C-alpha positions in Angstrom: 124.8 -9.7 94.5 127.6 -9.1 92.0 128.6 -12.8 92.2 125.0 -13.8 91.7 124.8 -11.4 88.7 122.1 -9.3 90.4 123.5 -6.2 88.9 120.5 -3.9 89.3 120.2 -4.7 92.9 124.0 -4.3 93.4 123.9 -0.9 91.8 121.1 0.2 94.2 123.4 -0.8 97.1 126.3 1.1 95.6 124.2 4.3 95.4 123.2 3.8 99.0 126.7 3.2 100.1 128.0 6.4 98.5 125.0 8.5 99.7 125.0 7.1 103.3 128.7 6.5 103.9 130.7 8.9 101.7 133.5 8.7 104.2 134.0 5.0 103.4 135.7 3.4 100.4 133.0 0.7 99.9 130.7 2.5 97.5 133.5 3.4 95.1 135.1 0.0 95.3 131.8 -1.9 94.8 131.0 0.3 91.8 134.3 -0.6 90.3 133.7 -4.3 90.9 130.2 -4.0 89.5 131.2 -2.4 86.3 134.1 -4.9 85.9 131.7 -7.8 86.3 129.4 -6.3 83.7 132.3 -6.1 81.3 132.2 -2.2 81.4 136.0 -2.1 81.8 136.5 1.7 81.3 133.8 2.5 83.7 135.3 0.1 86.2 138.7 1.8 85.8 137.0 5.2 86.2 135.9 4.0 89.7 139.2 2.2 90.6 141.1 5.4 90.2 139.2 7.3 92.9 139.2 4.2 95.0 143.0 4.3 94.9 143.0 8.0 95.7 140.7 7.3 98.7 143.0 4.5 99.9 146.0 6.8 99.7 144.3 9.5 101.9 142.2 7.4 104.3 143.5 5.9 107.5 143.5 2.1 107.6 144.8 1.7 104.1 148.4 1.5 103.0 150.4 1.9 99.8 149.7 -1.7 98.9 146.0 -1.2 98.8 146.3 2.0 96.7 148.8 0.4 94.4 146.4 -2.6 93.9 143.5 -0.3 92.9 145.7 1.7 90.5 147.1 -1.4 88.9 143.6 -2.7 88.5 142.5 0.5 86.8 145.5 0.4 84.4 144.9 -3.2 83.5 141.3 -2.5 82.7 142.2 0.5 80.6 144.5 -1.6 78.5 
């Protein structure tokens, strides 16, 4: 949906992901991608930071993933 610029629909999915699957990273990550695609870079960074925190604490993610999300946040804040 993001790639097709269906941002309203994508945001609805993000809300559902966070509500229905709070133990998963997907809602946070997709929100970050959505705001980045919209050009709302600070808002995107605001979601990449907690995405990185999640990746650090959750099983199945490593330092590389967390570092990627942190770097993305920092780049968008610049």
